[in-house]
ROKOLDREN-607695 format. One record per residue (C-alpha): x, y, z; residue number from 0. Coordinates in steps of 0.2 Angstrom, whole numbers, plus 5000, padded with zeros to 4 digits. Layout:
<recs>
{x->X&y->Y&z->Z&nr->NUM}
...
</recs>
This chain:
<recs>
{x->4809&y->5036&z->4965&nr->0}
{x->4794&y->5026&z->4973&nr->1}
{x->4780&y->5030&z->4959&nr->2}
{x->4777&y->5049&z->4964&nr->3}
{x->4772&y->5059&z->4953&nr->4}
{x->4771&y->5079&z->4953&nr->5}
{x->4754&y->5079&z->4958&nr->6}
{x->4758&y->5068&z->4973&nr->7}
{x->4774&y->5077&z->4978&nr->8}
{x->4766&y->5094&z->4978&nr->9}
{x->4750&y->5086&z->4989&nr->10}
{x->4763&y->5081&z->5000&nr->11}
{x->4772&y->5098&z->5001&nr->12}
{x->4755&y->5106&z->5004&nr->13}
{x->4751&y->5093&z->5019&nr->14}
{x->4768&y->5098&z->5026&nr->15}
{x->4766&y->5115&z->5027&nr->16}
{x->4749&y->5115&z->5033&nr->17}
{x->4754&y->5104&z->5049&nr->18}
{x->4771&y->5112&z->5050&nr->19}
{x->4768&y->5130&z->5047&nr->20}
{x->4779&y->5142&z->5037&nr->21}
{x->4791&y->5147&z->5051&nr->22}
{x->4795&y->5129&z->5057&nr->23}
{x->4801&y->5123&z->5040&nr->24}
{x->4818&y->5129&z->5036&nr->25}
{x->4823&y->5123&z->5051&nr->26}
{x->4814&y->5106&z->5046&nr->27}
{x->4824&y->5108&z->5031&nr->28}
{x->4841&y->5111&z->5042&nr->29}
{x->4838&y->5097&z->5051&nr->30}
{x->4833&y->5083&z->5039&nr->31}
{x->4848&y->5089&z->5028&nr->32}
{x->4860&y->5087&z->5043&nr->33}
{x->4851&y->5069&z->5046&nr->34}
{x->4856&y->5065&z->5027&nr->35}
{x->4874&y->5072&z->5028&nr->36}
{x->4877&y->5060&z->5044&nr->37}
{x->4869&y->5046&z->5039&nr->38}
{x->4882&y->5047&z->5024&nr->39}
{x->4897&y->5050&z->5035&nr->40}
{x->4892&y->5034&z->5045&nr->41}
{x->4892&y->5024&z->5027&nr->42}
{x->4908&y->5031&z->5023&nr->43}
{x->4915&y->5025&z->5041&nr->44}
{x->4907&y->5008&z->5038&nr->45}
{x->4915&y->5004&z->5022&nr->46}
{x->4932&y->5014&z->5027&nr->47}
{x->4932&y->5000&z->5040&nr->48}
{x->4930&y->4986&z->5030&nr->49}
{x->4944&y->4993&z->5019&nr->50}
{x->4954&y->4995&z->5034&nr->51}
{x->4950&y->4978&z->5041&nr->52}
{x->4955&y->4973&z->5025&nr->53}
{x->4972&y->4981&z->5025&nr->54}
{x->4976&y->4976&z->5043&nr->55}
{x->4972&y->4958&z->5036&nr->56}
{x->4984&y->4958&z->5022&nr->57}
{x->4997&y->4970&z->5034&nr->58}
{x->4996&y->4955&z->5046&nr->59}
{x->4998&y->4941&z->5034&nr->60}
{x->5012&y->4951&z->5027&nr->61}
{x->5021&y->4956&z->5043&nr->62}
{x->5018&y->4936&z->5049&nr->63}
{x->5026&y->4931&z->5032&nr->64}
{x->5043&y->4944&z->5037&nr->65}
{x->5041&y->4937&z->5055&nr->66}
{x->5044&y->4919&z->5047&nr->67}
{x->5057&y->4923&z->5036&nr->68}
{x->5066&y->4935&z->5050&nr->69}
{x->5066&y->4920&z->5062&nr->70}
{x->5073&y->4908&z->5047&nr->71}
{x->5086&y->4919&z->5043&nr->72}
{x->5091&y->4924&z->5060&nr->73}
{x->5094&y->4904&z->5064&nr->74}
{x->5102&y->4900&z->5047&nr->75}
{x->5114&y->4915&z->5053&nr->76}
{x->5117&y->4909&z->5072&nr->77}
{x->5119&y->4891&z->5066&nr->78}
{x->5133&y->4897&z->5054&nr->79}
{x->5141&y->4909&z->5069&nr->80}
{x->5140&y->4895&z->5081&nr->81}
{x->5152&y->4884&z->5066&nr->82}
{x->5163&y->4899&z->5064&nr->83}
{x->5165&y->4900&z->5082&nr->84}
{x->5170&y->4884&z->5086&nr->85}
{x->5183&y->4883&z->5072&nr->86}
{x->5192&y->4899&z->5080&nr->87}
{x->5199&y->4891&z->5097&nr->88}
{x->5200&y->4907&z->5106&nr->89}
{x->5183&y->4913&z->5104&nr->90}
{x->5177&y->4895&z->5108&nr->91}
{x->5185&y->4898&z->5125&nr->92}
{x->5178&y->4914&z->5128&nr->93}
{x->5161&y->4908&z->5122&nr->94}
{x->5162&y->4896&z->5137&nr->95}
{x->5166&y->4908&z->5150&nr->96}
{x->5153&y->4918&z->5143&nr->97}
{x->5142&y->4904&z->5145&nr->98}
{x->5148&y->4900&z->5166&nr->99}
{x->5147&y->4918&z->5169&nr->100}
{x->5129&y->4918&z->5162&nr->101}
{x->5124&y->4905&z->5172&nr->102}
{x->5131&y->4912&z->5188&nr->103}
{x->5121&y->4929&z->5186&nr->104}
{x->5106&y->4917&z->5185&nr->105}
{x->5110&y->4909&z->5201&nr->106}
{x->5114&y->4925&z->5209&nr->107}
{x->5101&y->4939&z->5201&nr->108}
</recs>
């Protein structure tokens, strides 16, 4: 620990006692303890932020993969639905009417 032995620590403690006085030492100790605690909390938050950033990056890549898969599945489903609908005559006519109605709504609204 920085090459300090017991005699050096006792000399430092004696100098601190003479410099600050016995009445202020408990307050200084409390302040020092709070400071150390705050530094530890900041260190935990910083390491927690790094971990949360890693988790976010993993979640983002997973969500991107999932969204690509979802788009692919939806496009395949849409193509399959179009083929099935085109084979049924009544549904084909209803779809044409719906498309015309949507175009009219866009023009009017």
